[in-house]
TITI-977117 format. One record per residue: residue in three letters; x, y, z of N, C-alpha, C, O in turn. Coordinates in steps of 0.1 Angstrom, whole numbers, plus 5000, padded with zeros to 4 digits. Example, Ala and Ser with C-alpha at 12.3 -4.5 7.8 and 13.67 -1.06 7.14 Angstrom:
residues 2
ALA513249435078512349555078513249675078514249675085
SER512849785071513749895071512950005079513450115080
***
This chain:
residues 462
MET634525523400635925513406636825613398636825613386
LYS637525703405638325793399639625733394639925613398
ASP640425803386641725753382642625723393642625803403
ALA643325613392644225573403645525663403646025703392
ARG646125673414647425743416648525633418648225543426
ILE649725653412650725563414651925633420652425733415
ARG652525573431653725623437654725513439654325403442
GLN656025543437657025443439657725463453658025573457
TYR657825353460658425353474659625253474659425133470
ARG660725293479661825203481661425113493660625153501
ILE661924993493661524893504661824953518661124923527
ARG663025023519663325073532662225173537661925183549
THR661725253528660625343531659325273534658625303543
LEU659125173526657825093527657825023541656725023547
LEU658924973546659024913559658725013570658124983580
ARG659225143568658925243578657425273579656925293589
LEU656825273567655425293566654625183573653625203580
VAL655125053571654524943578654624963593653624943601
ASP655825003598656025023613655125143618654725143630
SER654725233609653925343614652425303616651725383622
GLY652125183612650725133614649725193605648525203608
ILE650125253593649125313584648425213575647325233571
PHE649125093573648524993565647424913573647624893585
ALA646424873567645324793574644824683565644824703553
VAL644424573571643924463563642424473564641824453575
PRO641624483553640224493554639624353556640224253553
LYS638424343560637724223563637524133550637424013551
LEU637524203539637324133526638624063522638523973513
GLN639724093528641024033524641023883529640423843538
ARG641923813522642223673526643123663538643723773541
GLU643323553544644323533554645723523547645823523534
PHE646723513555648123493549648123353544648023263552
VAL648423333531648423193526649723143520649823033515
TRP650723233520652023193514652723093523652523093535
ASN653723023516654622933524656022983523656223093517
GLY656922913529658322963529658922963516659723053513
ARG658622873507659222863494658822993486659623053479
LYS657523033487657123153480657723283486658023373478
ALA657923283499658523393505659923413500660323523497
ALA660723303499662123313494662123353479662923423475
ALA661123303471661023343457660823493455661323553446
LEU660023553464659723693463661023773466661423863458
LEU661823733476663123803478664123773467664923863464
ASP664023663461664923633450664623723438665523773431
SER663323743435662923833424663323973427663824043418
ILE663224013440663724153443665224163441665724263436
TYR665924063446667424073445667824083430668824153427
ARG667124013421667424013407666824123399666924123387
ARG666124213406665524333400664424293390664224353380
MET663724183394662624143386661324203391661224233403
PRO660324233383659124293388658324193397658224073395
ILE657724253408656924173417655524223418654724173426
GLY655124313409653724363409653524483418654424513426
SER652424543416652124663423651324623436650624523436
ILE651324713446650524703458649324793456649524913453
PHE648124743457646924833456646424863469646224783478
VAL646124993471645725053484644525133482644425213473
TRP643525113491642325193491642525293503642525263514
GLU642825423499643125523509641825583513641125643505
THR641525583526640225643531640525693545641625693550
ASP639425763550639625823564639225723575638825613572
ARG639425763587639225673598637825633601637525543609
ARG636825693594635425653596635225513591634225453595
ASN636025463582635825323577636625223585636925113581
GLN637025253598637725163606636925033609637524933612
TYR635625043608634824923611635124813601634724693604
LEU635724843590636024743580637324673583637824583575
LEU638024713593639324663597639224513602638324483610
ARG640124433597640224293603641424293613642524323608
LYS641224263625642224273635643024143637644024143645
GLU642524033631643223913632643423843619643023903608
LEU644023723619644323643607645223713596645023693584
HIS646123793601647123853592648423863600648423853612
LEU649523903593650823903599651424043599652624053601
LEU650624143597651124283597650824353610649924303618
PRO651624463614651324533626649924583626649324613615
PRO649324603638647924653638647924803633648824873635
PHE646724843628646524983624646625073636646125043647
ASP647425183635647625283646646525383644646525463634
GLU645625393654644525493653645025633654644225723652
ALA646225663656646825793656646925843642646925963639
ASN646825753632646925793618645525853613644525793617
ARG645625963606644326023602643725953590642525963587
ARG644625883582644225813570644425663572645325623580
VAL643625583565643825433565644225393551643525423541
TRP645225313550645625253538645225103538646025013542
PHE644025073533643524943532644224863521644224913509
LEU644724743524645424663514644424583506643824493511
ILE644224623493643324553484644124433477643624323475
ASP645424463474646224363469647724393473648124503473
GLY648424283477649824303481650024263496651124273501
GLN648924213503649124173517650124063518651024073528
GLN650123963510651123853511652523913510653423873518
ARG652823993499654124043497654624133508655724123513
LEU653724223512654124313523654324243536655224273544
SER653524133539653724053551655123983551655723973561
VAL655523933539656823863538657923963541658823923548
LEU657824083535658924173537659024213552660124223557
HIS657924233558657924273572658424163581659224183590
GLN657824043579658223933588659623873586660323833595
ALA660123883573661423833570662423933577663523883580
ARG662124053578663024153584663124123599664124133605
ILE661924073605661924043619662623903621663423883631
GLY662223813613662923683613662623593625663523543631
GLN661323573627660923483638659823383634659123413624
PRO659623273641658523183637657223253640657023323650
ARG656223233630654923283632653923183628654023103619
SER652823173636651723083633650923153622650523263623
THR650523073612649623123602648223063604648022963611
PRO647223123598645823083600645522943595644422893598
ASP646422863589646122733583645522623591644522573587
PRO646022583603647222643610648522573607648522443605
ARG649522643606650922593604651822693609651522813611
GLU653122663611654122753615655122783604655522693597
LEU655322913602656322953592657423033599657223133605
ASP658622973597659823033604660523133595661223083586
PHE660323263597660923353587662423373589663023433581
SER662923313600664423323601665023223591666323233589
ARG664223143584664723053574664723113560665123043551
VAL664323233559664423303546665823353545666223453552
VAL666723283538668123313538668723343525668223313514
TYR669823423525670623463514671723363512672523343521
ARG671823313500672923213497674123283492674223333481
LEU675123293501676323373497677023313485677623393477
ALA677023183483677723123472676923103460677223023451
HIS675823183458674923163447675623203434676523293435
PRO675423143422676023183410675623323406674423373409
ASP676423403399676123533395675123533383674423643381
ASN675023423376674023423365672623393371672523383383
ASN671623363363670323343367669923193368668823153368
THR671023103369670722963369670422913383669822803385
GLY670722983394670522943407669923053416670123173413
ARG669123013426668523113434669423183444670323113449
ALA669223313446670023373456669423363470670123373480
PHE668123333471667423323483666723183484666223133474
ASP666823123496666122993498665323003511665523093519
TYR664522903513663822883526664422753532664122643528
ARG665322773542666022653547666722703560666622813564
ARG667422603567668022633580669322723577670022693568
PRO669522833584670622923582671922843586671922753595
VAL673022873579674322823581675322933582675423003572
PRO676022953593676923073594677923073583678622973580
GLY678023193576679023203565678523153552679223173542
GLU677423083552676923023539675523073536675223123525
TYR674523053545673123083543672823183554672723153566
ILE672723313550672523423560671123463561670523503550
PRO670423473573669023513574668923663569669723743572
LEU667823683562667623823557667523923569667924033567
ARG667023873580666923963592668224023596668324143600
ASP669323943594670623993598671124093587671824193590
ILE670824063575671224153564670624283564671324383561
VAL669324293567668724433566668724503580668224613581
SER669224433590669324493603670224623603671324613596
PRO669924723610670824843611672224803616673224873613
ALA672224703625673524653631674124533623674724453629
TRP673924533610674324413602675824393602676224283603
ARG676624503602678024483602678524423616679424333616
TYR677824453627678224403640677824253640678524163645
LYS676524223636676024093636676923993628677023873631
LEU677424043617678223953608679723983608680323953598
ARG680124043618681524083619682523973618683723993615
HIS682123853620683023733620683323693605684223613603
LEU682623743596682823703582684023783575684223893579
PRO684623713566685723783559685223903550684023913548
GLN686023993546685624113540684924083526684024163523
TYR685423983519684723963506683323923507682423953499
LYS683023843518681623803521680823923526679623933522
LEU681424013534680724133538680324223526679324283526
ALA681224223517681024303505679824253497678924323492
ARG679724123496678624053489677324083497676224103491
ILE677324073510676124103518675724243517674524273516
ALA676724343516676324483515675624503501674724583501
GLU676124433491675424443478674024393479673024453474
CYS673824273486672424223487671524313495670424333491
ARG672124373506671324463514670824583506669724623507
ASP671724643498671424753489670324713479669424793477
ARG670524603473669524553463668124543468667124583462
VAL668024493480666724473487666124603491665024633488
LEU666824673499666324793505666024913495665224993498
SER666824913484666625023475665624983463665425063454
TYR665124863464664224813453662924903454662424923465
HIS662424943442661225033442659924943440659924853431
VAL659024973448657724903448656625003444656425093452
PRO655924983433654825083430653625053439653124933441
ILE653025163444651725153451650725223443650825343440
VAL649625153440648525213433647425253443646925173450
PHE647125383444646125433453644825443446644625513436
VAL643825373451642425373446641625473453641525483465
ASP640925563445640125673451638625643449638125663437
THR637925603459636525573457635825573471636525553481
LYS634525603471633825593484632825483484632025463493
ASP632825403473631825293471632525163475633425113469
LEU632025103486632624983491632424863481633324783480
ASN631324863473631124763464632124763452632524663447
GLU632624883449633724903439635024843444635724773437
VAL635224863457636424803463636324653463637324583461
ARG635224593467635024453467635324393453636024293451
GLU634724453443634824403429636324413425636824333418
LEU637024523429638424543425639224433431640124383425
PHE638924393444639624283450639524153443640524093440
VAL638324123439638123993432638823993419639423893415
ARG638724103411639324113398640824103398641424033391
ILE641424183408642924183408643424053413644324003407
ASN642823993423643323873429643123753420643723643421
SER642123763411641923643401643123633392643223533385
LEU644023733391645123733382646423673389647323643382
GLY646423673402647523633410647323493416646923403409
THR647623483429647323353436645823323435645023413438
PRO645523213430644123183427643223213439643423173450
VAL642123283436641123313446640023213445639323193435
GLY639823133456638723033456637323093457637223213460
SER636323013455634923063456634723113470633923213472
ALA635323053481635123103494635623243496635023333502
ASP636823263490637423403491636623503485636523613490
ARG636023473473635223573466633923603475633523723475
VAL633423503481632223523489632523603502631823703505
PHE633723573508634123643520634323793516634023883524
ALA634823823504635123963500633824033499633824153502
ARG632723973496631424033494630624033507629524093507
ALA631223973517630423963530631224033541631223983553
ALA631924143538632824203548632024263560632424253571
THR630824313557629924373568629624263578629524293590
MET629324143573629024033582630223973588630123893598
ASP631424003583632623943588632523793588632923723597
LEU632123743576631823603575633123513576633123403581
ARG634223573571635523503571635923473586636323363589
GLN635823573594636123553608635323443615635823363622
LYS634023443612633123353618633423213613633423113621
ALA633623193600634023063594635323013600635522893603
HIS636323113602637623073608637423023622638022923626
GLU636623093630636323043644635722913644636022823653
LEU634722883635634022753635635022643631635122543638
LYS635822673621636822573616637822533626638122423628
HIS638322633634639422613643638822573657639522553667
GLY637522573658636822513670636622363669636122303679
LEU636822313657636622163655637822093660638822153663
PRO637721963662638821873666640021903656639721923644
LYS641221893661642321933653642421853640642821913629
GLU642021733640642121643628641121683617641121633606
PHE640121773621639221823611639421973607638522023600
GLN640422033612640622173609641122203595641322323592
VAL641422103587641822123573640622123564640722133552
ILE639422113569638122123561638122253554638422353559
ARG637722253541637622373533636522463537635522423542
TYR636822593535635822693538634622673530633422703534
GLU634722623517633622603509632622503515631422523513
THR633122413522632222313529631322383540630122353541
ILE632022473547631222543558630222633551629122653556
LEU630622703540629622793533628522723528627322763528
LEU628722603522627622523517626722483528625422493526
ALA627222433539626422393550625522513555624322493558
PHE626122633556625422743560624322783550623222823554
ALA624622773537623722813527622422713528621322763526
LEU622722583530621622493531620722523543619522503543
VAL621322563554620622603566619822733564618622743568
ALA620422833558619822963558618822983547617923063547
LYS618922893536618022913525617422773521618022703512
PRO616322733526615722603524615422573509615522463504
ASP615122683501614822673487616022683478615922713466
LEU617222653483618422673476618422583463618022463464
GLY618722643452618622573439620022523434620022463423
ASP621122553441622422523436623322493448622922523459
VAL624522443446625422413457626722473456627622453464
GLY626922563445628222623443628322763448627622803457
GLU629222833442629522973446628223063445628023153453
ARG627423033435626223113433625223093445624523183449
ALA625322973450624422943462624923023474624123083481
TYR626223023476626823103488626423253486626023313496
GLU626623303474626423443471625023483473624723593478
SER624023403470622623433471622323453486621523533490
VAL622923363495622623373509623323503514622723573523
VAL624523533510625223653514624423783511624223873519
ARG623823783498623123903494621823923503621424033506
GLU621223803507620023823515620323873529619423933535
TRP621523863534621823913547622624043547622424133555
GLU623624053537624524163537623824303535624024393543
GLN622924303525622224433523621324483534621424593538
PRO620524393540619724443551620524483563620224573570
ILE621724413566622624453577623224593574623324673583
GLU623524613561624124743558623124863560623524973564
ARG621824833558620824933560620324943574620025053579
ASP620424833581619824833595620724733603620724613602
GLU621524793612622524713620621824623630622424523634
SER620524653633619824563642619624423636619424323643
LYS619724413623619624283616620824193620620724073618
THR621824253625623024173628622724073638623223953638
ASP621924103648621624013659620923883654621223773658
ALA620023903644619323783638620323693631620223573632
PHE621223763623622223683616623123603626623423493624
LEU623523673637624423603647623723493653624423383656
ARG622423503656621723393662621623273652621823153656
LEU621423303640621323193630622723123628622823003628
TRP623723213628625123153626625423063639626022963637
SER625123113650625423043663624822903663625422803666
ALA623522903659622822773659623422683648623522563650
PHE623722743637624322663626625722603630626022483628
ALA626522683637627822643641627722523651628522423650
VAL626822523660626622413669626222283661626722173664
ALA625322303651624822193643626022133635626122003634
PHE626922213630628022163622628922083631629421983627
GLN629222133643630122063652629521933656630221833658
LYS628221923658627521803661627621703650627721583652
ALA627521753638627621663626629021593626629221473623
VAL630121673629631421623629631521513640632021403638
ASP631021553652631121453663630321323660630821213664
TYR629221343654628421223651629121123641629121003643
LEU629621183630630421103621631621033627631920923624
LYS632221113636633421053642633120943652633820843653
THR632020963659631620863670631020743664631320633669
HIS630120753655629220643650629820573638629420463635
PHE630720643630631120573618632620573617633220543606
CYS633320603628634820603628635420693617636520653611
VAL634820803615635420903606636420983615636121083621
LEU637620923616638620963626639321103623639921163632
SER639221133610639921263606639221303593638421233587
GLU639621423588639121473575639421373564638721353555
ASP640621303565641021213555640021093554639921033543
PHE639321063564638420943564637120983558636320893555
LEU636821113557635521153551635321103537636221143528
PRO634321033534634021003520633921123511634321133500
SER633221223517633121353510632821463521632021443530
GLU633521573520633321683530631921733529631321783539
ASN631221723517629821773516628921693524627721733527
MET629321573529628421493538628221573551627221563558
LEU629221653555629121733567628021843565627321873574
ALA628021893553627122003550625621953551624822023557
THR625321833545623921783545623621733559622421763564
LEU624521663566624121613579623921733589623221713599
SER624621843587624421953596623022003597622522053607
LEU622321983585620922023585620121943595619222003601
PHE620421813596619621733606619821793620618821813627
PHE621021823624621221873638620822013640620522063651
TYR620722093629620122223630618622223633618222293642
HIS617922133627616522123629616122023640615022023645
ASN617121953645616821853656618121853665618921763663
PRO618221953674619521963682619721833691620921813694
ALA618721753693618921633702619621523693619621533681
GLN620121423700620621313693619521233686618421223692
PRO619721173675618721103667618220983675618920913682
ASP616920953673616320833679616720713671617420723661
GLY616220593674616520473667616220473652617020433644
ARG615020523649614620523635615420623627615920593616
GLN615720733633616620833626618020783624618620803614
GLN618520713635619820653634619920553622620920553615
ARG618920473620618920373609619020443595619720403586
GLN618220553594618220623581619620693579620120703567
ILE620220753589621520813588622520713584623420743576
ARG622420593591623420483588623320443573624320423567
ALA622120423568621920383554622420493545623120463535
TRP622220613548622720733540624220733540624820753529
PHE624820713551626320723552627020623543627820653535
TRP626620493545627320383538627020393523627920363515
ALA625720413520625320413506626020533499626420513487
THR626020643505626620763498628120753496628620793486
GLY628720693506630220663505630520563494631420593486
VAL629820453494630120343485629720383471630420353461
ALA628520443469628020483456628720613451628520653440
GLN629520673459630220803456629220903450629420963439
ARG628120923457627021003453627321153453626621223446
TYR628321193460628721333461629821373451630521463454
SER630021293441631021313431630421283417629421203417
GLY630921333407630421303394629321393390629121493396
ARG628621363379627721463373626521493382626021603382
GLY626021393389624821413396624921463411624021453418
TYR626121503414626421533428625521653433625121643445
ARG625321753425624521863429623021823433622521853444
ALA622421743424621121693427621021603439620121613447
ASN622021523441622121433453622221513466621521483476
ILE623021623466623221703478621921773481621421773493
LEU621221833471620021903474618921803478618021833487
SER618921683472617921583476618121533491617221523498
ASP619421513495619721473508619421583518619021563530
ALA619621713514619221823523617721823526617321843538
HIS616921793516615521783518615221663527614321673536
LEU615921553525615721433534615921463548615221433557
PHE617121533551617421553565616521663572616321653584
ARG616021753564615021843570613821763575613321783586
ARG613321683566612121603570612421503581611621483590
LEU613621433580613921333590614021403604613621343614
ALA614621523604614721593617613421643623613121633635
ARG612521683614611221743619610221633622609421653631
THR610121533613609021433615609521293620608821223626
GLY610821263617611421133620610921023611611320913614
ARG610221053601609620953592610220943578609820863570
ALA611121033575611621033562612520903560613120853570
ARG612620863548613320733545614320763534614020813524
PHE615620713536616620723526616520613516616420493520
LEU616420643503616320543493617420563483617620673478
LEU618120463479619220463469618620423456618220303455
PRO618520513446617820483434618420373426617720293419
ASP619720373426620420273417621320183426621920223435
ARG621220053422622019953429623519973426623920013415
ILE624419933435625819953434626419823427626119713432
ASP627119843417627719723410628919673418629919753420
PRO628919553423630019493431631319503424632419513430
ASP631319493411632619493403633219623404634519633404
ASP632419733405633019873407633819873420634819943421
VAL633219813430633919813443635219733443636219773449
LYS635119623436636319533435637419603427638619583430
ARG637119673416638119733407638719863413639619913407
SER638119913423638620043428640020043433640519943438
ASP640720153431642120163436642120233450641920353451
TYR642320143460642120193474643420263479643520313490
SER644420273470645620353474645420503471646220583476
ARG644420533463644120673460642920723468642020653472
ARG643020853471641920913479640620923471640620973460
SER639520873476638220873469637220853480637420823491
SER635920873476634820853485634820703489634520673501
LEU635020613480635020473483636220433493636020353502
THR637320493490638520473499638220523513638520453523
GLY637520633515637220693528636320603536636520573547
VAL635220553529634220473536634820333539634520273549
PHE635820283531636420163533637320173546637420083554
MET638020283547638920303559638020313571638520263582
CYS636920373570636020383582635520243586635520213598
LEU635220163576634820023579635919943586635719873595
LEU637219963581638319893588638519943602638719863611
ALA638420073604638620133617637520083627637820063639
LYS636320053622635320003631635619863636635019823647
HIS636519793630636819663634637919663644638519553648
GLN638319783649639319793660640619713657640819613663
PRO641419763647642619693644643619673656643619753665
ARG644319563655645219533666646619503661646819463649
TYR647619523669649019483665649119333664648619263672
LEU649819293654650019153651650919083662650718973665
GLY651919163667652819103676652319073690652618973695
ASN651419163695651019143709649419143710648919123721
GLY648719173699647319163700646619283706645419293708
LEU647419383710646919503716646319603706646719603694
PRO645219673710644619763700645619873695646419923702
VAL645519903682646320013676645720143680644520163677
PRO646420233686645920363690645320433677646020433666
LYS644220503678643620573667644620663660644620683648
GLY645420733668646320823662647320763653647920833644
GLU647520633654648520563646648020553631648820553622
TYR646720543630646220523616645320633611644720633600
ALA645020733620644220843616645020973613644421063607
ALA646220973616647021093614647321113599647421013592
ARG647321243594647521263580648921213575649021163564
ALA649921223584651221173581651321023578652220983571
ASN650320953583650320803581649420763570649120643569
ARG648920853561647920813551648420703542647720613539
LYS649720703538650220603529650420473535650520363528
ASN650420463549650620333555649320273561649420173569
ARG648220323557647020273563646620133559645920063566
HIS647220083548646919953544647519853554647219733554
HIS648419903563649119813573648119773584648419693592
ILE646919833584645919793594645619643591645519563601
TYR645619603578645519463575646719433565646519463553
PRO647819393569649019383560648819303548648119203548
LYS649319353537649119293524649719143524649019053518
THR650819133529651519003529650718893537650518783532
LEU650218933548649418843556648118803549647718683549
LEU647418903543646218873535646518783523645718693520
ALA647618813516647918733505648218583508647718493501
ALA648918563520649118433525647818363528647718243526
SER646918433534645618373537644818333525644218233525
VAL644918413515644218373502644818253496644118163491
VAL646118233497646818123491646417993499646117893493
ARG646318003512645917883521644517843517644217723517
GLN643617943515642217913512642117843499641217753497
LYS643017873489642917803476643417663478643417593468
***
């Protein structure tokens, strides 16, 4: 890698470059992950002339357009009229905030959630010292909290003409501070894609934490693994779309590599290496990878449906462990049909025992996952594998557990309660599943069996 070049750009110039479509988001990059609070904090740092870090760009020619990610980001698309491509290695989040806050409209993010950039506002009455923030993420209030989009608009004086002169003067100062702020761009000069991948991982490990899934996605840009995992995740029922990417990668690793010896990031990376390099050398290998992924995605969806239908896992919150989806996916990959009676009994024993014994947490969870992966391959292929729990569960551990906190045992307990079809006490009608399965109602799920009623029942029995 050659020495990097550094150039300073005022934000007003940077925004013109964004509009020109020269910036591009490579497939190795993450989705937009910031929230409104972080967006406001960025603008506050700019206003106070505090450093916000450099933007790293890999400048290359249009021949590398195949590395472009066309979705899952909030920047304008790359304009093919540009002879050069400025791939964002670091700085996508900051540049996206500057661009979107200038536009000031609600945008859906890949989470999925909605971020309303019109709520990135300048607080006119903020203190001049550093004790209070100049920018907040909140509802605009005329004359008090002014959207950034109005401040940086070319027609800002017309838009804010109703304000007194002293407030306009303060807004003019804010406008100048933001638009004249210098942002350094570091241009990386290399033709080696692996160097770019390594640079992404190293740089981002110093900022917003990069998870193991992000590091693997960065090294699997040719396969566009992030896009495929995103499509699988958002093709699930809405109540399961918060499942972590690491769960999907583990499930795929168990499917793609039967001799897998680990369950963490090294396991994901070993599978990526086995596919990425052959695909880079021979594009025809892509079809084989796509067929494998397609069959895996169907199996993963079937695993979700089976847990939801047979064990009342009504949402991701009810899952004793997300890794149970990874191991159960193996069964449906090797046996696309619904399980027969014998297979159902083994899956039932595995689900309740794994949840109550909390087998996918603690020191032995890796060995338990790999052991269950082997079980489900055999159960799917022969139908004769048998689930055995090596250690008996101590009833006192079940009694002493804190069911107000999320845990494997809490999840399986909630599934057990849901299977009993809770009813309203007032009229005896069934409680709709949405009432006790929604994430917003997590703290109230003990109301399925009210504490007061249960306590009174215990007193009567005594």
